[in-house]
C-alpha positions in Angstrom: 0.0 0.0 0.0 1.2 3.5 -0.9 0.4 6.7 0.9 1.5 10.3 0.1 2.4 12.2 3.2 2.1 15.9 2.6 4.2 18.5 4.6 2.4 19.5 7.8 1.7 23.1 8.9 2.3 21.9 12.5 1.9 19.0 14.8 -0.4 19.8 17.8 -2.4 18.0 20.4 -2.3 15.1 22.8 -1.1 11.5 22.0 -1.9 8.3 23.9 0.9 6.1 22.5 0.1 2.4 22.0 1.1 -0.2 24.6 4.7 -1.1 24.9 5.7 -3.9 22.5 8.7 -5.1 24.5 6.8 -5.4 27.7 3.8 -7.0 26.0 5.9 -9.8 24.6 7.6 -10.4 28.0 4.4 -10.2 30.1 2.7 -12.8 27.9 5.7 -15.2 28.1 6.0 -14.7 31.9 2.3 -15.3 32.3 2.6 -18.5 30.3 5.4 -19.7 32.6 3.4 -19.0 35.8 1.2 -21.4 37.7 -1.6 -18.9 38.6 -3.7 -16.9 36.2 -2.5 -13.4 35.3 -4.6 -10.5 33.9 -2.7 -8.3 31.5 -4.3 -5.0 30.8 -3.4 -2.7 27.9 -1.7 -5.5 26.0 -0.5 -4.4 22.5 -2.8 -5.9 19.8 -0.3 -5.7 17.0 1.1 -8.3 14.5 4.3 -9.1 16.5 2.6 -9.4 19.9 -0.3 -11.5 18.5 2.4 -13.9 17.3 3.5 -14.2 21.0 -0.1 -15.1 22.1 -0.3 -17.7 19.3 3.0 -19.2 20.5 2.1 -19.5 24.1 -1.2 -21.1 23.2 0.7 -23.7 21.2 2.7 -24.4 24.3 -0.4 -25.0 26.4 -1.3 -21.6 27.9 -4.9 -20.5 27.7 -5.6 -17.0 26.5 -9.0 -15.5 27.2 -9.9 -12.0 26.0 -12.0 -10.1 28.5 -13.3 -6.6 28.5 -10.7 -5.6 31.1 -7.8 -7.3 29.3 -6.2 -10.7 28.6 -6.5 -13.5 31.1 -3.6 -15.9 30.6 -3.6 -19.2 32.4 -0.1 -20.6 32.2 1.4 -24.1 32.3 4.1 -23.5 34.9 7.8 -23.0 34.5 8.7 -26.6 33.4 5.5 -27.9 31.8 5.4 -26.4 28.3 3.6 -28.7 25.9 5.2 -29.8 22.7 3.3 -28.3 19.8 2.1 -30.5 16.9 3.6 -28.1 14.4 6.4 -25.5 14.3 5.9 -22.3 16.3 5.5 -19.5 13.8 6.8 -16.3 15.2 5.9 -14.3 12.1 8.0 -11.2 12.0 8.6 -11.0 15.8 12.3 -10.8 16.4 11.8 -10.4 20.2 9.8 -13.6 20.3 12.2 -15.7 18.4 15.0 -14.6 20.7 13.3 -14.8 24.0 11.1 -17.9 23.7 14.0 -20.4 23.3 15.3 -19.4 26.7 12.1 -20.9 28.3 12.0 -23.9 25.9 15.7 -24.8 26.6 14.7 -25.8 30.1 11.9 -28.2 29.0 13.9 -31.4 29.6 13.3 -34.1 27.0 11.1 -32.0 24.7 11.9 -30.7 21.2 10.5 -27.5 19.7 10.8 -26.0 16.2 10.6 -22.3 15.6 10.2 -20.6 12.2 9.0 -17.2 10.9 8.6 -15.1 7.8 11.1 -14.4 5.1 12.7 -11.5 7.2 13.1 -13.7 10.3 14.7 -16.4 8.2 17.5 -13.9 7.4 18.2 -13.1 11.1 21.0 -15.2 12.6 20.4 -16.9 16.0 24.0 -17.4 17.0 23.9 -15.0 19.9 21.2 -17.0 21.7 22.4 -20.5 20.5 25.8 -20.2 22.0 24.9 -19.5 25.6 22.0 -21.9 25.5 24.4 -24.7 24.3 26.8 -23.7 27.1 23.9 -24.2 29.5 23.2 -27.7 28.2 20.5 -27.3 25.6 20.8 -28.5 22.0 20.1 -26.0 19.2 20.1 -27.1 15.5 19.7 -24.3 13.0 19.5 -24.0 9.2 22.9 -23.5 7.8 24.1 -23.7 11.4 22.8 -20.2 12.2 19.4 -19.3 10.8 15.7 -20.2 11.3 14.0 -22.5 11.1 15.7 -24.1 14.1 15.0 -26.6 16.8 15.5 -26.3 20.6 15.9 -29.6 22.5 15.2 -29.0 26.2 17.7 -30.3 28.7 18.8 -30.2 32.3 20.5 -26.9 32.4 23.3 -25.5 34.5 24.2 -22.0 35.4 27.0 -20.2 33.5 29.0 -17.0 33.6 28.5 -15.3 30.3 29.7 -12.0 28.8 27.5 -10.7 26.0 29.6 -9.9 22.9 27.2 -7.1 22.1 24.7 -5.4 24.4 21.3 -6.9 23.6 18.3 -6.9 25.9 16.8 -9.8 23.8 19.9 -12.1 24.2 20.2 -11.1 27.9 16.5 -12.0 28.4 16.8 -15.3 26.6 19.7 -16.4 28.9 17.8 -15.0 32.0 14.7 -17.1 31.2 16.9 -20.3 30.9 18.6 -19.4 34.1 15.3 -19.7 36.0 15.4 -23.5 35.4 19.2 -24.1 35.7 21.2 -25.7 38.5 23.1 -22.9 40.2 23.1 -19.2 39.5 23.8 -17.6 36.1 25.7 -14.3 35.7 25.4 -12.2 32.6 27.8 -9.3 32.0 27.0 -6.5 29.5 29.5 -4.0 28.2 26.8 -1.3 28.6 23.3 -1.5 30.0 20.3 -2.5 27.9 16.6 -2.3 28.5 15.6 -4.0 31.8 11.9 -5.1 31.4 12.8 -8.7 31.9 14.6 -8.0 35.2 11.7 -6.0 36.5 9.2 -8.8 35.7 11.5 -11.3 37.5 11.5 -9.1 40.6 7.7 -9.0 40.4 7.6 -12.8 40.1 9.6 -13.4 43.2 12.9 -14.4 41.5 16.1 -13.8 43.3 18.1 -11.5 41.1 20.9 -9.0 41.7 22.8 -6.4 39.7 26.3 -5.0 40.3 27.1 -2.4 37.7 26.4 -4.2 34.4 26.7 -7.6 35.9 23.4 -9.4 36.4 23.0 -12.6 38.4 19.8 -14.7 38.3 19.1 -17.6 40.7 16.9 -20.6 39.7 13.4 -21.0 41.1 10.7 -23.6 41.3 7.8 -21.3 40.2 7.0 -17.7 39.2 4.6 -15.9 41.6 3.5 -13.0 39.4 1.0 -10.4 40.6 -2.6 -11.1 39.6 -2.6 -8.1 37.3 0.1 -6.6 35.0 -0.6 -3.3 33.3 1.4 -2.5 30.1 2.5 1.2 29.9 2.7 3.2 26.7 5.6 2.5 24.4 8.3 5.2 24.2 9.7 3.7 21.0 6.3 4.2 19.3 5.8 7.7 20.8 9.2 8.7 19.5 7.9 9.0 16.0 5.3 11.6 16.9 7.9 13.3 19.2 10.3 13.6 16.3 7.6 15.0 14.0 6.8 17.7 16.7 10.5 18.5 17.0 10.9 18.9 13.2 7.7 20.7 12.1 7.8 24.4 13.0 5.1 25.7 15.3 4.4 22.3 16.8 3.4 21.5 20.4 2.7 17.9 21.5 1.9 16.3 24.8 2.4 12.5 25.0 0.4 11.3 28.0 1.5 8.6 30.5 4.4 7.3 28.6 7.0 4.9 30.0 10.2 6.8 31.0 12.2 3.8 32.1 15.8 4.9 32.2 16.8 2.0 29.9 14.5 3.4 27.2 15.3 7.1 27.5 18.2 7.3 25.1 16.2 8.9 22.3 14.9 11.7 24.4 18.4 12.3 25.9 20.0 12.5 22.5 17.2 14.6 21.0 17.5 17.1 23.9 21.3 17.2 23.3 20.5 18.1 19.6 18.4 21.0 20.8 14.9 19.5 20.9 12.7 21.2 23.5 11.4 18.2 25.5 10.1 18.4 29.1 9.5 15.2 31.0 10.4 13.5 34.3 12.8 10.7 33.2 13.6 7.9 35.6 17.2 7.9 37.0 19.4 4.8 37.1 19.7 3.3 40.5 23.2 4.0 41.9 23.1 1.0 44.3 22.3 -1.6 41.7 18.7 -2.1 42.9 16.2 -3.4 40.2 13.0 -1.4 40.1 9.7 -3.2 40.1 7.5 -0.7 38.4 7.6 0.8 35.0 7.7 4.6 35.6 5.3 6.9 33.7 5.4 10.6 32.8 3.8 13.1 30.4 6.2 14.2 27.7 5.9 17.9 26.5 7.5 18.6 23.1 8.0 21.8 21.2 9.6 22.4 17.8 13.0 24.0 17.7 16.3 24.3 15.8 18.6 21.4 15.9 22.4 20.9 16.0 24.5 17.9 15.0 25.8 15.3 17.5 27.7 12.1 17.9 25.9 9.0 19.2 28.5 6.8 20.9 28.3 3.0 21.2 27.4 3.0 24.9 24.3 5.1 24.0 23.0 2.7 21.3 21.3 0.1 23.5 19.2 2.7 25.2 18.0 4.1 21.8 18.4 1.3 19.4 14.9 1.4 18.0 14.9 5.2 17.6 18.3 5.6 15.9 16.6 6.0 12.5 14.8 9.0 13.9 18.1 10.5 15.1 19.4 10.1 11.6 16.3 11.8 10.2 16.6 14.7 12.7 20.2 15.1 11.7 19.1 16.0 8.2 17.6 19.2 9.7 20.7 20.1 11.7 23.5 22.1 10.1 26.6 19.9 10.2 27.7 16.3 10.6 26.0 13.8 12.8 27.6 10.4 13.4 26.1 7.2 14.9 28.7 4.7 16.1 28.6 1.2 17.5 25.2 0.4 16.0 26.1 -2.8 14.2 23.0 -4.5 15.8 20.9 -2.5 13.4 22.1 -4.7 10.5 20.3 -7.6 12.2 16.8 -6.1 12.5 13.8 -6.6 10.3 16.0 -5.3 7.6 19.6 -4.1 7.4 18.4 -1.0 9.1 21.6 0.9 8.6 21.4 0.5 4.8 17.7 1.0 4.8 17.9 4.3 6.7 20.7 5.6 4.4 18.8 4.5 1.3 15.6 6.1 2.5 17.2 9.4 3.5 19.3 9.6 0.4 16.2 9.1 -1.8 14.7 12.1 0.0 17.6 14.3 -0.8 19.8 13.9 2.3 23.6 13.5 2.4 23.9 10.2 4.3 26.4 7.4 4.2 26.7 4.0 5.9 29.7 3.0 8.0 30.5 -0.5 9.1 28.7 -0.1 12.4 26.6 3.0 11.9 26.1 6.0 9.7 26.9 9.6 9.0 24.5 12.4 8.1 25.6 15.8 6.8 22.7 17.9 7.7 21.7 21.0 5.7 18.7 22.2 7.7 15.9 20.6 5.5 14.8 17.6 3.5 13.4 17.7 0.0 11.1 14.7 -0.1 10.5 11.8 -2.5 9.8 8.1 -2.0 10.5 5.7 0.8 10.1 1.9 0.4 9.5 0.3 3.8 10.4 -3.1 2.4 8.5 -4.8 5.3 10.3 -2.9 8.1 7.7 -1.1 10.4 10.2 1.5 11.6 11.2 2.5 8.1 7.5 2.8 7.2 7.0 5.2 10.1 10.2 7.0 9.4 8.9 7.8 5.9 5.7 9.2 7.3 7.6 11.5 9.8 9.9 12.6 7.0 6.9 13.5 4.8 5.5 15.7 7.5 8.7 17.7 7.9 9.8 17.7 4.2 9.5 20.4 1.6 7.6 18.4 -1.0 6.1 15.4 0.8 7.0 11.7 0.8 5.3 8.7 -0.8 5.7 5.8 1.6 5.5 2.4 -0.2 4.5 -0.5 2.1 3.2 1.7 4.9 1.1 -1.1 6.2 4.3 -2.5 7.8 3.7 0.0 10.6 1.0 -2.4 12.0 3.7 -4.7 13.3 4.1 -2.4 16.3 1.7 0.5 15.8 -1.6 -0.5 14.1 -3.2 3.0 14.3 -0.1 5.0 13.5 -1.5 6.8 10.4 -4.8 7.7 12.2 -2.9 9.0 15.3 -0.6 11.2 13.1 -3.6 12.5 11.1 -5.3 13.6 14.3 -2.2 15.6 15.3 -2.1 17.7 12.0 
């Protein structure tokens, strides 16, 4: 589907962003692993997160849709059923990386996971290596791609240093650690989003953090609260925020959005570039304590002039999904912006480094890819043109925001890909014009 996004006079109004995709995935998986029913309110009803519900149902969980939310009756930590057919994760990269952590502890059972064409191009080495070290057997296509099988086993704890900071890989290992003999320690070079750790604390798991070293102790069961509420997604809200920053005369209020410190990288970088954003961001605990609740705040955004910046490798995990927006904003700054240490973007729904450079270049920007990031030489504006999303939801939404701020408008090809994480994106943006 094609849509022409005309330049906007301004962005103005209030936005209630959709439910957080990362937390929705995790909450459903945790509920499936629990012994007692869990009500999840404000669950994201998008393509990726619906794949997670389908997956846990195949594993034996019961999912009941009620007026107040999703009631999930789990099977317990070690009682996942073996599906009659492969688990289809669709396009859900989070699901295909997290779920094997749980399945690896299902001793004597074998599970097959598959997905769409995009997923079949995404290597699973980073989860396969630690799970094998813990005792599970992983057999992948061409030794590193889906479809692949997970053979559950009696697991043992390990000390593991992540080669690249990744909340998904960290979470996979953490889920397996719940069923292992002895503690498991995971070390990150820099911190990544911590939703899994917060859910573990809420589930009664013994877990500790010292700096970027996380230790998880095994447990017999998860004792989740009866109700889990999913907050609004800062990664989805970031697209409207970027539009309000770029379109002159704009004023936007994002209501009750998650301001978890491990998700605040985009706002911090945008403010450094000169964006006028007022909000109450959560601060990182200085004593290593893991917070239980997801913090919420309104985010007040006003358009303003931008300046270039350098995004360093240690900032990338806290803004990984929003880096395309930083690149777009850089087009409207005068000077060179560089994003470094973002090689993980090459392993998303697309090679997102190449996809962003191609998209921006097609719109008249001066952008080039580097091995682990990109460079944008901003000239204060963007002409317009065509963006092909090529199945990547964040590139689709990037094209829409670019159109709002461009001189001539942008035709977005494949805009329906936005439904993977934000089904009502076009409607919400239209309401803000």
